[in-house]
Backbone as XML, in Angstrom:
<?xml version="1.0"?>
<chain id="A" units="angstrom">
  <residue number="1" name="MET">
    <atom name="N" x="-84.303" y="-144.796" z="100.481"/>
    <atom name="CA" x="-85.299" y="-144.186" z="99.610"/>
    <atom name="C" x="-85.367" y="-145.004" z="98.319"/>
  </residue>
  <residue number="2" name="SER">
    <atom name="N" x="-86.561" y="-145.370" z="97.927"/>
    <atom name="CA" x="-86.729" y="-146.152" z="96.707"/>
    <atom name="C" x="-86.609" y="-145.246" z="95.483"/>
  </residue>
  <residue number="3" name="ASP">
    <atom name="N" x="-86.439" y="-145.884" z="94.340"/>
    <atom name="CA" x="-86.387" y="-145.115" z="93.091"/>
    <atom name="C" x="-87.669" y="-144.307" z="92.903"/>
  </residue>
  <residue number="4" name="LEU">
    <atom name="N" x="-88.796" y="-144.921" z="93.230"/>
    <atom name="CA" x="-90.066" y="-144.221" z="93.082"/>
    <atom name="C" x="-90.129" y="-142.993" z="93.982"/>
  </residue>
  <residue number="5" name="ASP">
    <atom name="N" x="-89.695" y="-143.125" z="95.220"/>
    <atom name="CA" x="-89.680" y="-141.974" z="96.129"/>
    <atom name="C" x="-88.775" y="-140.873" z="95.593"/>
  </residue>
  <residue number="6" name="ARG">
    <atom name="N" x="-87.624" y="-141.261" z="95.080"/>
    <atom name="CA" x="-86.691" y="-140.284" z="94.517"/>
    <atom name="C" x="-87.315" y="-139.569" z="93.320"/>
  </residue>
  <residue number="7" name="LEU">
    <atom name="N" x="-87.974" y="-140.335" z="92.451"/>
    <atom name="CA" x="-88.612" y="-139.746" z="91.276"/>
    <atom name="C" x="-89.770" y="-138.832" z="91.662"/>
  </residue>
  <residue number="8" name="ARG">
    <atom name="N" x="-90.534" y="-139.241" z="92.659"/>
    <atom name="CA" x="-91.620" y="-138.380" z="93.136"/>
    <atom name="C" x="-91.067" y="-137.078" z="93.712"/>
  </residue>
  <residue number="9" name="GLY">
    <atom name="N" x="-89.955" y="-137.178" z="94.411"/>
    <atom name="CA" x="-89.309" y="-135.974" z="94.926"/>
    <atom name="C" x="-88.842" y="-135.064" z="93.808"/>
  </residue>
  <residue number="10" name="GLU">
    <atom name="N" x="-88.317" y="-135.654" z="92.750"/>
    <atom name="CA" x="-87.877" y="-134.866" z="91.592"/>
    <atom name="C" x="-89.069" y="-134.172" z="90.933"/>
  </residue>
  <residue number="11" name="ILE">
    <atom name="N" x="-90.184" y="-134.885" z="90.805"/>
    <atom name="CA" x="-91.394" y="-134.296" z="90.216"/>
    <atom name="C" x="-91.896" y="-133.143" z="91.085"/>
  </residue>
  <residue number="12" name="GLU">
    <atom name="N" x="-91.877" y="-133.331" z="92.408"/>
    <atom name="CA" x="-92.314" y="-132.254" z="93.299"/>
    <atom name="C" x="-91.411" y="-131.029" z="93.153"/>
  </residue>
  <residue number="13" name="ARG">
    <atom name="N" x="-90.107" y="-131.252" z="93.047"/>
    <atom name="CA" x="-89.163" y="-130.138" z="92.860"/>
    <atom name="C" x="-89.480" y="-129.406" z="91.551"/>
  </residue>
  <residue number="14" name="LEU">
    <atom name="N" x="-89.751" y="-130.163" z="90.490"/>
    <atom name="CA" x="-90.078" y="-129.548" z="89.204"/>
    <atom name="C" x="-91.398" y="-128.783" z="89.279"/>
  </residue>
  <residue number="15" name="ASP">
    <atom name="N" x="-92.394" y="-129.334" z="89.995"/>
    <atom name="CA" x="-93.665" y="-128.632" z="90.172"/>
    <atom name="C" x="-93.453" y="-127.293" z="90.876"/>
  </residue>
  <residue number="16" name="ARG">
    <atom name="N" x="-92.617" y="-127.305" z="91.901"/>
    <atom name="CA" x="-92.331" y="-126.055" z="92.615"/>
    <atom name="C" x="-91.643" y="-125.048" z="91.689"/>
  </residue>
  <residue number="17" name="ALA">
    <atom name="N" x="-90.735" y="-125.533" z="90.868"/>
    <atom name="CA" x="-90.046" y="-124.657" z="89.914"/>
    <atom name="C" x="-91.042" y="-124.087" z="88.900"/>
  </residue>
  <residue number="18" name="LEU">
    <atom name="N" x="-91.948" y="-124.924" z="88.399"/>
    <atom name="CA" x="-92.958" y="-124.449" z="87.456"/>
    <atom name="C" x="-93.831" y="-123.373" z="88.083"/>
  </residue>
  <residue number="19" name="LEU">
    <atom name="N" x="-94.273" y="-123.605" z="89.316"/>
    <atom name="CA" x="-95.102" y="-122.612" z="89.997"/>
    <atom name="C" x="-94.339" y="-121.314" z="90.237"/>
  </residue>
  <residue number="20" name="GLY">
    <atom name="N" x="-93.056" y="-121.429" z="90.545"/>
    <atom name="CA" x="-92.238" y="-120.230" z="90.693"/>
    <atom name="C" x="-92.159" y="-119.440" z="89.399"/>
  </residue>
  <residue number="21" name="LEU">
    <atom name="N" x="-92.005" y="-120.143" z="88.282"/>
    <atom name="CA" x="-91.944" y="-119.475" z="86.975"/>
    <atom name="C" x="-93.293" y="-118.859" z="86.603"/>
  </residue>
  <residue number="22" name="ILE">
    <atom name="N" x="-94.378" y="-119.545" z="86.914"/>
    <atom name="CA" x="-95.696" y="-118.973" z="86.646"/>
    <atom name="C" x="-95.885" y="-117.703" z="87.466"/>
  </residue>
  <residue number="23" name="GLY">
    <atom name="N" x="-95.440" y="-117.725" z="88.718"/>
    <atom name="CA" x="-95.506" y="-116.519" z="89.546"/>
    <atom name="C" x="-94.691" y="-115.383" z="88.949"/>
  </residue>
  <residue number="24" name="GLU">
    <atom name="N" x="-93.517" y="-115.686" z="88.448"/>
    <atom name="CA" x="-92.694" y="-114.657" z="87.790"/>
    <atom name="C" x="-93.413" y="-114.091" z="86.573"/>
  </residue>
  <residue number="25" name="ARG">
    <atom name="N" x="-94.070" y="-114.981" z="85.811"/>
    <atom name="CA" x="-94.778" y="-114.539" z="84.609"/>
    <atom name="C" x="-95.930" y="-113.613" z="84.983"/>
  </residue>
  <residue number="26" name="VAL">
    <atom name="N" x="-96.669" y="-113.943" z="86.038"/>
    <atom name="CA" x="-97.774" y="-113.097" z="86.491"/>
    <atom name="C" x="-97.248" y="-111.731" z="86.923"/>
  </residue>
  <residue number="27" name="ARG">
    <atom name="N" x="-96.155" y="-111.717" z="87.655"/>
    <atom name="CA" x="-95.577" y="-110.431" z="88.079"/>
    <atom name="C" x="-95.112" y="-109.624" z="86.871"/>
  </residue>
  <residue number="28" name="ALA">
    <atom name="N" x="-94.538" y="-110.282" z="85.880"/>
    <atom name="CA" x="-94.109" y="-109.588" z="84.658"/>
    <atom name="C" x="-95.328" y="-109.036" z="83.914"/>
  </residue>
  <residue number="29" name="ALA">
    <atom name="N" x="-96.427" y="-109.787" z="83.913"/>
    <atom name="CA" x="-97.649" y="-109.323" z="83.252"/>
    <atom name="C" x="-98.190" y="-108.072" z="83.940"/>
  </residue>
  <residue number="30" name="ARG">
    <atom name="N" x="-98.101" y="-108.033" z="85.252"/>
    <atom name="CA" x="-98.545" y="-106.832" z="85.975"/>
    <atom name="C" x="-97.692" y="-105.628" z="85.595"/>
  </residue>
  <residue number="31" name="ARG">
    <atom name="N" x="-96.382" y="-105.852" z="85.473"/>
    <atom name="CA" x="-95.500" y="-104.749" z="85.042"/>
    <atom name="C" x="-95.815" y="-104.341" z="83.608"/>
  </residue>
  <residue number="32" name="ALA">
    <atom name="N" x="-96.124" y="-105.333" z="82.755"/>
    <atom name="CA" x="-96.491" y="-105.033" z="81.368"/>
    <atom name="C" x="-97.772" y="-104.208" z="81.326"/>
  </residue>
  <residue number="33" name="ALA">
    <atom name="N" x="-98.724" y="-104.538" z="82.192"/>
    <atom name="CA" x="-99.976" y="-103.776" z="82.248"/>
    <atom name="C" x="-99.697" y="-102.322" z="82.603"/>
  </residue>
  <residue number="34" name="ALA">
    <atom name="N" x="-98.786" y="-102.112" z="83.534"/>
    <atom name="CA" x="-98.428" y="-100.734" z="83.910"/>
    <atom name="C" x="-97.783" y="-100.012" z="82.737"/>
  </residue>
  <residue number="35" name="ALA">
    <atom name="N" x="-96.910" y="-100.701" z="82.007"/>
    <atom name="CA" x="-96.261" y="-100.092" z="80.842"/>
    <atom name="C" x="-97.293" y="-99.773" z="79.757"/>
  </residue>
  <residue number="36" name="LYS">
    <atom name="N" x="-98.260" y="-100.662" z="79.576"/>
    <atom name="CA" x="-99.312" y="-100.410" z="78.590"/>
    <atom name="C" x="-100.139" y="-99.186" z="78.988"/>
  </residue>
  <residue number="37" name="ARG">
    <atom name="N" x="-100.484" y="-99.101" z="80.276"/>
    <atom name="CA" x="-101.244" y="-97.931" z="80.740"/>
    <atom name="C" x="-100.457" y="-96.655" z="80.499"/>
  </residue>
  <residue number="38" name="ALA">
    <atom name="N" x="-99.167" y="-96.694" z="80.810"/>
    <atom name="CA" x="-98.322" y="-95.510" z="80.630"/>
    <atom name="C" x="-98.258" y="-95.099" z="79.168"/>
  </residue>
  <residue number="39" name="ALA">
    <atom name="N" x="-98.358" y="-96.065" z="78.262"/>
    <atom name="CA" x="-98.309" y="-95.790" z="76.828"/>
    <atom name="C" x="-99.709" y="-95.618" z="76.233"/>
  </residue>
  <residue number="40" name="SER">
    <atom name="N" x="-100.741" y="-95.565" z="77.104"/>
    <atom name="CA" x="-102.136" y="-95.444" z="76.669"/>
    <atom name="C" x="-102.541" y="-96.548" z="75.701"/>
  </residue>
  <residue number="41" name="MET">
    <atom name="N" x="-102.076" y="-97.755" z="75.984"/>
    <atom name="CA" x="-102.407" y="-98.922" z="75.158"/>
    <atom name="C" x="-103.445" y="-99.763" z="75.890"/>
  </residue>
  <residue number="42" name="PRO">
    <atom name="N" x="-104.248" y="-100.520" z="75.144"/>
    <atom name="CA" x="-105.198" y="-101.425" z="75.809"/>
    <atom name="C" x="-104.454" y="-102.532" z="76.545"/>
  </residue>
  <residue number="43" name="THR">
    <atom name="N" x="-105.049" y="-102.984" z="77.631"/>
    <atom name="CA" x="-104.419" y="-104.039" z="78.418"/>
    <atom name="C" x="-104.353" y="-105.341" z="77.635"/>
  </residue>
  <residue number="44" name="LEU">
    <atom name="N" x="-105.471" y="-105.718" z="77.000"/>
    <atom name="CA" x="-105.500" y="-106.968" z="76.246"/>
    <atom name="C" x="-104.885" y="-106.767" z="74.862"/>
  </residue>
  <residue number="45" name="ASP">
    <atom name="N" x="-104.102" y="-107.754" z="74.442"/>
    <atom name="CA" x="-103.438" y="-107.703" z="73.138"/>
    <atom name="C" x="-103.571" y="-109.079" z="72.485"/>
  </residue>
  <residue number="46" name="PRO">
    <atom name="N" x="-104.707" y="-109.337" z="71.819"/>
    <atom name="CA" x="-104.937" y="-110.654" z="71.226"/>
    <atom name="C" x="-103.851" y="-111.083" z="70.235"/>
  </residue>
  <residue number="47" name="ALA">
    <atom name="N" x="-103.295" y="-110.148" z="69.490"/>
    <atom name="CA" x="-102.233" y="-110.508" z="68.538"/>
    <atom name="C" x="-101.000" y="-111.028" z="69.270"/>
  </residue>
  <residue number="48" name="GLN">
    <atom name="N" x="-100.648" y="-110.397" z="70.379"/>
    <atom name="CA" x="-99.506" y="-110.853" z="71.168"/>
    <atom name="C" x="-99.795" y="-112.217" z="71.792"/>
  </residue>
  <residue number="49" name="GLU">
    <atom name="N" x="-101.019" y="-112.391" z="72.281"/>
    <atom name="CA" x="-101.396" y="-113.676" z="72.852"/>
    <atom name="C" x="-101.284" y="-114.786" z="71.803"/>
  </residue>
  <residue number="50" name="ALA">
    <atom name="N" x="-101.751" y="-114.520" z="70.587"/>
    <atom name="CA" x="-101.660" y="-115.514" z="69.508"/>
    <atom name="C" x="-100.202" y="-115.831" z="69.188"/>
  </residue>
  <residue number="51" name="ALA">
    <atom name="N" x="-99.345" y="-114.815" z="69.231"/>
    <atom name="CA" x="-97.918" y="-115.041" z="68.979"/>
    <atom name="C" x="-97.313" y="-115.934" z="70.069"/>
  </residue>
  <residue number="52" name="VAL">
    <atom name="N" x="-97.728" y="-115.730" z="71.303"/>
    <atom name="CA" x="-97.241" y="-116.566" z="72.407"/>
    <atom name="C" x="-97.655" y="-118.023" z="72.180"/>
  </residue>
  <residue number="53" name="ILE">
    <atom name="N" x="-98.895" y="-118.231" z="71.765"/>
    <atom name="CA" x="-99.389" y="-119.591" z="71.523"/>
    <atom name="C" x="-98.628" y="-120.238" z="70.367"/>
  </residue>
  <residue number="54" name="ARG">
    <atom name="N" x="-98.403" y="-119.494" z="69.292"/>
    <atom name="CA" x="-97.638" y="-120.042" z="68.161"/>
    <atom name="C" x="-96.222" y="-120.418" z="68.592"/>
  </residue>
  <residue number="55" name="ARG">
    <atom name="N" x="-95.595" y="-119.547" z="69.371"/>
    <atom name="CA" x="-94.235" y="-119.823" z="69.846"/>
    <atom name="C" x="-94.221" y="-121.062" z="70.737"/>
  </residue>
  <residue number="56" name="ALA">
    <atom name="N" x="-95.208" y="-121.181" z="71.619"/>
    <atom name="CA" x="-95.285" y="-122.341" z="72.505"/>
    <atom name="C" x="-95.467" y="-123.622" z="71.698"/>
  </residue>
  <residue number="57" name="ALA">
    <atom name="N" x="-96.296" y="-123.575" z="70.650"/>
    <atom name="CA" x="-96.515" y="-124.755" z="69.817"/>
    <atom name="C" x="-95.228" y="-125.149" z="69.097"/>
  </residue>
  <residue number="58" name="THR">
    <atom name="N" x="-94.494" y="-124.173" z="68.612"/>
    <atom name="CA" x="-93.218" y="-124.452" z="67.942"/>
    <atom name="C" x="-92.230" y="-125.077" z="68.918"/>
  </residue>
  <residue number="59" name="LEU">
    <atom name="N" x="-92.124" y="-124.505" z="70.101"/>
    <atom name="CA" x="-91.212" y="-125.047" z="71.115"/>
    <atom name="C" x="-91.628" y="-126.445" z="71.544"/>
  </residue>
  <residue number="60" name="ALA">
    <atom name="N" x="-92.934" y="-126.672" z="71.645"/>
    <atom name="CA" x="-93.431" y="-128.010" z="71.996"/>
    <atom name="C" x="-93.020" y="-129.016" z="70.933"/>
  </residue>
  <residue number="61" name="ARG">
    <atom name="N" x="-93.213" y="-128.648" z="69.685"/>
    <atom name="CA" x="-92.851" y="-129.542" z="68.585"/>
    <atom name="C" x="-91.363" y="-129.866" z="68.638"/>
  </residue>
  <residue number="62" name="GLU">
    <atom name="N" x="-90.537" y="-128.846" z="68.864"/>
    <atom name="CA" x="-89.079" y="-129.050" z="68.939"/>
    <atom name="C" x="-88.701" y="-129.941" z="70.123"/>
  </residue>
  <residue number="63" name="ALA">
    <atom name="N" x="-89.492" y="-129.877" z="71.194"/>
    <atom name="CA" x="-89.207" y="-130.669" z="72.394"/>
    <atom name="C" x="-89.850" y="-132.057" z="72.346"/>
  </residue>
  <residue number="64" name="GLY">
    <atom name="N" x="-90.583" y="-132.323" z="71.270"/>
    <atom name="CA" x="-91.239" y="-133.620" z="71.152"/>
    <atom name="C" x="-92.461" y="-133.762" z="72.038"/>
  </residue>
  <residue number="65" name="LEU">
    <atom name="N" x="-93.096" y="-132.636" z="72.350"/>
    <atom name="CA" x="-94.299" y="-132.633" z="73.189"/>
    <atom name="C" x="-95.534" y="-132.419" z="72.312"/>
  </residue>
  <residue number="66" name="PRO">
    <atom name="N" x="-96.688" y="-132.878" z="72.766"/>
    <atom name="CA" x="-97.913" y="-132.698" z="71.974"/>
    <atom name="C" x="-98.297" y="-131.216" z="71.892"/>
  </residue>
  <residue number="67" name="GLU">
    <atom name="N" x="-98.301" y="-130.684" z="70.681"/>
    <atom name="CA" x="-98.545" y="-129.251" z="70.483"/>
    <atom name="C" x="-99.885" y="-128.790" z="71.049"/>
  </residue>
  <residue number="68" name="GLU">
    <atom name="N" x="-100.937" y="-129.550" z="70.783"/>
    <atom name="CA" x="-102.272" y="-129.126" z="71.222"/>
    <atom name="C" x="-102.353" y="-129.058" z="72.749"/>
  </residue>
  <residue number="69" name="ASP">
    <atom name="N" x="-101.761" y="-130.013" z="73.424"/>
    <atom name="CA" x="-101.768" y="-129.985" z="74.892"/>
    <atom name="C" x="-100.993" y="-128.781" z="75.415"/>
  </residue>
  <residue number="70" name="VAL">
    <atom name="N" x="-99.868" y="-128.487" z="74.794"/>
    <atom name="CA" x="-99.069" y="-127.331" z="75.220"/>
    <atom name="C" x="-99.825" y="-126.043" z="74.938"/>
  </residue>
  <residue number="71" name="ARG">
    <atom name="N" x="-100.502" y="-125.976" z="73.794"/>
    <atom name="CA" x="-101.339" y="-124.798" z="73.509"/>
    <atom name="C" x="-102.382" y="-124.616" z="74.624"/>
  </residue>
  <residue number="72" name="ASP">
    <atom name="N" x="-103.033" y="-125.714" z="75.007"/>
    <atom name="CA" x="-104.045" y="-125.635" z="76.067"/>
    <atom name="C" x="-103.454" y="-125.100" z="77.364"/>
  </residue>
  <residue number="73" name="VAL">
    <atom name="N" x="-102.281" y="-125.594" z="77.729"/>
    <atom name="CA" x="-101.609" y="-125.127" z="78.951"/>
    <atom name="C" x="-101.317" y="-123.637" z="78.845"/>
  </residue>
  <residue number="74" name="PHE">
    <atom name="N" x="-100.824" y="-123.202" z="77.699"/>
    <atom name="CA" x="-100.480" y="-121.792" z="77.548"/>
    <atom name="C" x="-101.713" y="-120.898" z="77.517"/>
  </residue>
  <residue number="75" name="TRP">
    <atom name="N" x="-102.836" y="-121.391" z="76.976"/>
    <atom name="CA" x="-104.060" y="-120.588" z="77.050"/>
    <atom name="C" x="-104.489" y="-120.404" z="78.503"/>
  </residue>
  <residue number="76" name="LEU">
    <atom name="N" x="-104.312" y="-121.436" z="79.319"/>
    <atom name="CA" x="-104.627" y="-121.305" z="80.746"/>
    <atom name="C" x="-103.704" y="-120.280" z="81.411"/>
  </residue>
  <residue number="77" name="ILE">
    <atom name="N" x="-102.430" y="-120.339" z="81.083"/>
    <atom name="CA" x="-101.468" y="-119.394" z="81.657"/>
    <atom name="C" x="-101.786" y="-117.972" z="81.191"/>
  </residue>
  <residue number="78" name="ILE">
    <atom name="N" x="-102.138" y="-117.828" z="79.930"/>
    <atom name="CA" x="-102.508" y="-116.503" z="79.418"/>
    <atom name="C" x="-103.742" y="-115.988" z="80.160"/>
  </residue>
  <residue number="79" name="GLY">
    <atom name="N" x="-104.707" y="-116.858" z="80.416"/>
    <atom name="CA" x="-105.884" y="-116.440" z="81.179"/>
    <atom name="C" x="-105.512" y="-115.953" z="82.571"/>
  </residue>
  <residue number="80" name="LEU">
    <atom name="N" x="-104.600" y="-116.655" z="83.201"/>
    <atom name="CA" x="-104.121" y="-116.263" z="84.523"/>
    <atom name="C" x="-103.445" y="-114.894" z="84.468"/>
  </residue>
  <residue number="81" name="THR">
    <atom name="N" x="-102.600" y="-114.678" z="83.476"/>
    <atom name="CA" x="-101.898" y="-113.397" z="83.385"/>
    <atom name="C" x="-102.839" y="-112.284" z="82.937"/>
  </residue>
  <residue number="82" name="ARG">
    <atom name="N" x="-103.834" y="-112.604" z="82.105"/>
    <atom name="CA" x="-104.841" y="-111.599" z="81.741"/>
    <atom name="C" x="-105.530" y="-111.064" z="82.981"/>
  </residue>
  <residue number="83" name="ARG">
    <atom name="N" x="-105.960" y="-112.003" z="83.837"/>
    <atom name="CA" x="-106.639" y="-111.576" z="85.066"/>
    <atom name="C" x="-105.706" y="-110.730" z="85.937"/>
  </residue>
  <residue number="84" name="ALA">
    <atom name="N" x="-104.440" y="-111.102" z="86.003"/>
    <atom name="CA" x="-103.484" y="-110.327" z="86.804"/>
    <atom name="C" x="-103.326" y="-108.928" z="86.230"/>
  </residue>
  <residue number="85" name="GLU">
    <atom name="N" x="-103.257" y="-108.821" z="84.898"/>
    <atom name="CA" x="-103.147" y="-107.504" z="84.268"/>
    <atom name="C" x="-104.391" y="-106.665" z="84.540"/>
  </residue>
  <residue number="86" name="GLN">
    <atom name="N" x="-105.562" y="-107.294" z="84.395"/>
    <atom name="CA" x="-106.805" y="-106.564" z="84.611"/>
    <atom name="C" x="-106.951" y="-106.149" z="86.071"/>
  </residue>
  <residue number="87" name="GLU">
    <atom name="N" x="-106.550" y="-107.026" z="86.992"/>
    <atom name="CA" x="-106.599" y="-106.666" z="88.411"/>
    <atom name="C" x="-105.650" y="-105.514" z="88.692"/>
  </residue>
  <residue number="88" name="ALA">
    <atom name="N" x="-104.461" y="-105.558" z="88.089"/>
    <atom name="CA" x="-103.503" y="-104.467" z="88.277"/>
    <atom name="C" x="-104.072" y="-103.169" z="87.711"/>
  </residue>
  <residue number="89" name="SER">
    <atom name="N" x="-104.729" y="-103.241" z="86.575"/>
    <atom name="CA" x="-105.325" y="-102.054" z="85.982"/>
    <atom name="C" x="-106.457" y="-101.523" z="86.844"/>
  </residue>
  <residue number="90" name="GLY">
    <atom name="N" x="-107.277" y="-102.439" z="87.381"/>
    <atom name="CA" x="-108.381" y="-102.038" z="88.244"/>
    <atom name="C" x="-107.906" y="-101.437" z="89.536"/>
  </residue>
  <residue number="91" name="ALA">
    <atom name="N" x="-106.840" y="-101.984" z="90.088"/>
    <atom name="CA" x="-106.287" y="-101.475" z="91.343"/>
    <atom name="C" x="-105.799" y="-100.049" z="91.159"/>
  </residue>
  <residue number="92" name="VAL">
    <atom name="N" x="-105.180" y="-99.779" z="90.019"/>
    <atom name="CA" x="-104.700" y="-98.422" z="89.745"/>
    <atom name="C" x="-105.871" y="-97.487" z="89.562"/>
  </residue>
  <residue number="93" name="ALA">
    <atom name="N" x="-106.900" y="-97.955" z="88.819"/>
    <atom name="CA" x="-108.067" y="-97.120" z="88.583"/>
    <atom name="C" x="-108.777" y="-96.789" z="89.893"/>
  </residue>
  <residue number="94" name="GLU">
    <atom name="N" x="-108.832" y="-97.768" z="90.813"/>
    <atom name="CA" x="-109.493" y="-97.551" z="92.098"/>
    <atom name="C" x="-108.731" y="-96.556" z="92.959"/>
  </residue>
  <residue number="95" name="GLN">
    <atom name="N" x="-107.403" y="-96.465" z="92.788"/>
    <atom name="CA" x="-106.588" y="-95.573" z="93.597"/>
    <atom name="C" x="-106.725" y="-94.128" z="93.142"/>
  </residue>
  <residue number="96" name="ARG">
    <atom name="N" x="-107.186" y="-93.935" z="91.928"/>
    <atom name="CA" x="-107.294" y="-92.564" z="91.383"/>
    <atom name="C" x="-108.493" y="-91.843" z="91.881"/>
  </residue>
</chain>
C-alpha cells in the first residue's frame, strides 16, 4: 500500500467518523425538540444557534482553521438539525 493509499484510507475513516457524529447530533436535536415541546418552547432558537456559531468560530480559531469556513459548515449542520427538529415536531403533531 502506498503512502497515498494509506492517507486516503485515513481520510475515508475520518469522513465516516464525521458522518457518525453528524448523525448523533441530528438524533440529539430530535430529542431536544421533544424536550422543547414538553416545556412548551418554540422549536427554533436563533439565540442558541448564534451561540453555537460563535463557539464554533472560537474553536476554529484555536485550532488554526479558517473561522468563516467553519461558520459556513456549522450553518449547514444547524440547517440539517433544524429540519430534523421540525420533522420530529411534525411527526408528533401528525400522530395527535
